[in-house]
Each structure stands twice: as C-alpha cells, then as structure tokens.
BALOBA-1460 file (C-alpha; in Angstrom, 3 decimals):
// residues 100
<rec num="1" residu="m" x="80.626" y="135.913" z="-22.382"/>
<rec num="2" residu="d" x="77.210" y="135.424" z="-21.023"/>
<rec num="3" residu="f" x="75.953" y="138.856" z="-19.862"/>
<rec num="4" residu="i" x="72.341" y="137.894" z="-19.167"/>
<rec num="5" residu="y" x="72.977" y="137.666" z="-15.448"/>
<rec num="6" residu="f" x="74.235" y="141.150" z="-15.390"/>
<rec num="7" residu="f" x="71.130" y="142.378" z="-17.069"/>
<rec num="8" residu="f" x="69.061" y="140.655" z="-14.479"/>
<rec num="9" residu="v" x="70.998" y="142.367" z="-11.749"/>
<rec num="10" residu="a" x="70.688" y="145.759" z="-13.445"/>
<rec num="11" residu="f" x="66.919" y="145.211" z="-13.884"/>
<rec num="12" residu="f" x="66.540" y="144.183" z="-10.180"/>
<rec num="13" residu="l" x="68.410" y="147.203" z="-9.002"/>
<rec num="14" residu="f" x="66.382" y="149.459" z="-11.220"/>
<rec num="15" residu="a" x="63.097" y="147.931" z="-9.982"/>
<rec num="16" residu="i" x="64.259" y="148.461" z="-6.343"/>
<rec num="17" residu="g" x="65.128" y="152.144" z="-7.041"/>
<rec num="18" residu="v" x="61.789" y="152.921" z="-8.859"/>
<rec num="19" residu="g" x="59.920" y="151.009" z="-6.134"/>
<rec num="20" residu="g" x="61.582" y="153.113" z="-3.419"/>
<rec num="21" residu="v" x="60.745" y="156.319" z="-5.255"/>
<rec num="22" residu="v" x="57.095" y="155.391" z="-5.846"/>
<rec num="23" residu="l" x="56.284" y="153.537" z="-2.664"/>
<rec num="24" residu="n" x="58.045" y="155.739" z="-0.140"/>
<rec num="25" residu="r" x="56.265" y="159.042" z="0.395"/>
<rec num="26" residu="t" x="57.569" y="160.015" z="3.815"/>
<rec num="27" residu="n" x="61.337" y="160.030" z="4.001"/>
<rec num="28" residu="i" x="63.201" y="162.222" z="1.363"/>
<rec num="29" residu="v" x="66.599" y="160.482" z="2.178"/>
<rec num="30" residu="v" x="65.195" y="157.063" z="1.081"/>
<rec num="31" residu="v" x="63.781" y="158.672" z="-1.979"/>
<rec num="32" residu="l" x="67.196" y="160.104" z="-2.834"/>
<rec num="33" residu="m" x="68.838" y="156.788" z="-2.159"/>
<rec num="34" residu="s" x="66.436" y="154.946" z="-4.394"/>
<rec num="35" residu="l" x="67.005" y="157.581" z="-7.166"/>
<rec num="36" residu="e" x="70.787" y="156.941" z="-6.885"/>
<rec num="37" residu="l" x="70.166" y="153.241" z="-7.083"/>
<rec num="38" residu="a" x="68.187" y="153.611" z="-10.244"/>
<rec num="39" residu="l" x="70.931" y="155.728" z="-11.784"/>
<rec num="40" residu="l" x="73.443" y="153.178" z="-10.794"/>
<rec num="41" residu="s" x="71.442" y="150.472" z="-12.560"/>
<rec num="42" residu="v" x="71.273" y="152.553" z="-15.755"/>
<rec num="43" residu="s" x="75.008" y="153.109" z="-15.559"/>
<rec num="44" residu="l" x="75.461" y="149.373" z="-15.166"/>
<rec num="45" residu="n" x="73.414" y="148.755" z="-18.202"/>
<rec num="46" residu="f" x="75.597" y="151.089" z="-20.261"/>
<rec num="47" residu="i" x="78.694" y="149.317" z="-19.163"/>
<rec num="48" residu="i" x="77.163" y="145.874" z="-20.011"/>
<rec num="49" residu="f" x="76.106" y="147.068" z="-23.478"/>
<rec num="50" residu="s" x="79.547" y="148.577" z="-24.055"/>
<rec num="51" residu="a" x="81.176" y="145.303" z="-23.129"/>
<rec num="52" residu="c" x="78.883" y="143.323" z="-25.387"/>
<rec num="53" residu="l" x="79.426" y="145.653" z="-28.372"/>
<rec num="54" residu="g" x="83.105" y="146.271" z="-27.756"/>
<rec num="55" residu="d" x="82.666" y="149.969" z="-27.717"/>
<rec num="56" residu="l" x="83.864" y="152.496" z="-25.161"/>
<rec num="57" residu="m" x="80.939" y="154.996" z="-25.560"/>
<rec num="58" residu="g" x="78.851" y="153.160" z="-22.966"/>
<rec num="59" residu="q" x="81.618" y="153.397" z="-20.404"/>
<rec num="60" residu="i" x="81.995" y="157.030" z="-21.106"/>
<rec num="61" residu="f" x="78.243" y="157.680" z="-20.661"/>
<rec num="62" residu="a" x="78.519" y="155.553" z="-17.381"/>
<rec num="63" residu="i" x="81.191" y="157.946" z="-16.121"/>
<rec num="64" residu="f" x="79.017" y="160.960" z="-16.850"/>
<rec num="65" residu="i" x="76.016" y="159.373" z="-15.161"/>
<rec num="66" residu="l" x="78.181" y="158.692" z="-12.065"/>
<rec num="67" residu="i" x="79.433" y="162.310" z="-12.054"/>
<rec num="68" residu="i" x="75.909" y="163.720" z="-12.324"/>
<rec num="69" residu="a" x="74.590" y="161.425" z="-9.661"/>
<rec num="70" residu="a" x="77.357" y="162.511" z="-7.288"/>
<rec num="71" residu="c" x="76.543" y="166.227" z="-7.911"/>
<rec num="72" residu="e" x="72.834" y="165.582" z="-7.585"/>
<rec num="73" residu="s" x="73.161" y="163.757" z="-4.295"/>
<rec num="74" residu="s" x="75.419" y="166.514" z="-2.840"/>
<rec num="75" residu="v" x="73.132" y="169.277" z="-3.766"/>
<rec num="76" residu="g" x="70.098" y="167.270" z="-2.573"/>
<rec num="77" residu="l" x="71.635" y="166.528" z="0.765"/>
<rec num="78" residu="a" x="72.579" y="170.183" z="1.187"/>
<rec num="79" residu="i" x="68.993" y="171.192" z="0.507"/>
<rec num="80" residu="i" x="67.792" y="168.437" z="2.982"/>
<rec num="81" residu="l" x="70.224" y="169.706" z="5.668"/>
<rec num="82" residu="v" x="68.816" y="173.299" z="5.332"/>
<rec num="83" residu="y" x="65.288" y="172.162" z="5.274"/>
<rec num="84" residu="f" x="65.928" y="170.095" z="8.507"/>
<rec num="85" residu="r" x="67.484" y="173.092" z="10.224"/>
<rec num="86" residu="v" x="64.623" y="175.273" z="9.373"/>
<rec num="87" residu="r" x="61.669" y="172.818" z="9.986"/>
<rec num="88" residu="g" x="63.116" y="170.198" z="12.330"/>
<rec num="89" residu="s" x="61.853" y="167.315" z="10.111"/>
<rec num="90" residu="i" x="62.641" y="165.827" z="6.670"/>
<rec num="91" residu="r" x="59.238" y="164.332" z="5.957"/>
<rec num="92" residu="i" x="57.919" y="164.638" z="2.479"/>
<rec num="93" residu="d" x="54.359" y="165.122" z="3.826"/>
<rec num="94" residu="q" x="55.399" y="168.404" z="5.523"/>
<rec num="95" residu="a" x="57.282" y="169.717" z="2.433"/>
<rec num="96" residu="s" x="54.103" y="171.364" z="1.190"/>
<rec num="97" residu="l" x="54.828" y="174.027" z="3.937"/>
<rec num="98" residu="l" x="57.507" y="175.497" z="1.632"/>
<rec num="99" residu="k" x="54.726" y="176.841" z="-0.694"/>
<rec num="100" residu="s" x="53.891" y="180.461" z="-0.044"/>
C-alpha cells in the first residue's frame, strides 16, 4: 500500500496544531484544541507506522495517546470552567493574574 498520503495528512494536522499553539496567544480553548490536534496527528503517525511494519505496538501506543488526550482535555476544560467562573474571561493575557 502507498502510505505517503497519510504521512502528508498527519504532517499537515501536526503543523496546524503547532501553529495554533504558537500563533494563538489569546484564547485558551483554541490552544487546547490545537494541542489535541497535534496529539491526534502523532497518534495517526503511530498507526501508519504500525500498518507499514505489520506490528501492533503502534496501534497500542495510539490508544494510549488517545486516552491521555481525553483525560488531558477533560481536566483542562474543568480548570478553564473554574477560571471562567472566578474571572469572567478565559483570555491567556489575563492568566498572569493567577500569580500571587
């Protein structure tokens, strides 16, 4: 099979994810979504390499990555929800107010 197209898709998703984390400095929700997109592209790369090599270890790592990403997003969204209730905004610029 020709897996090169899947590598391009995974690289494109990773580039969008890293670009969203680096370029967006105001909205924490977009930063979390970009981080999830980068983790998804890494998981896709593990699955592609697993299919190319005929090994199941890449698929097992991909499942672990998805589990960790789901836990990270749920904890992150809970922290954002509490921060929004306290401050009334979820801008990263105002997050420095948390420092004592």
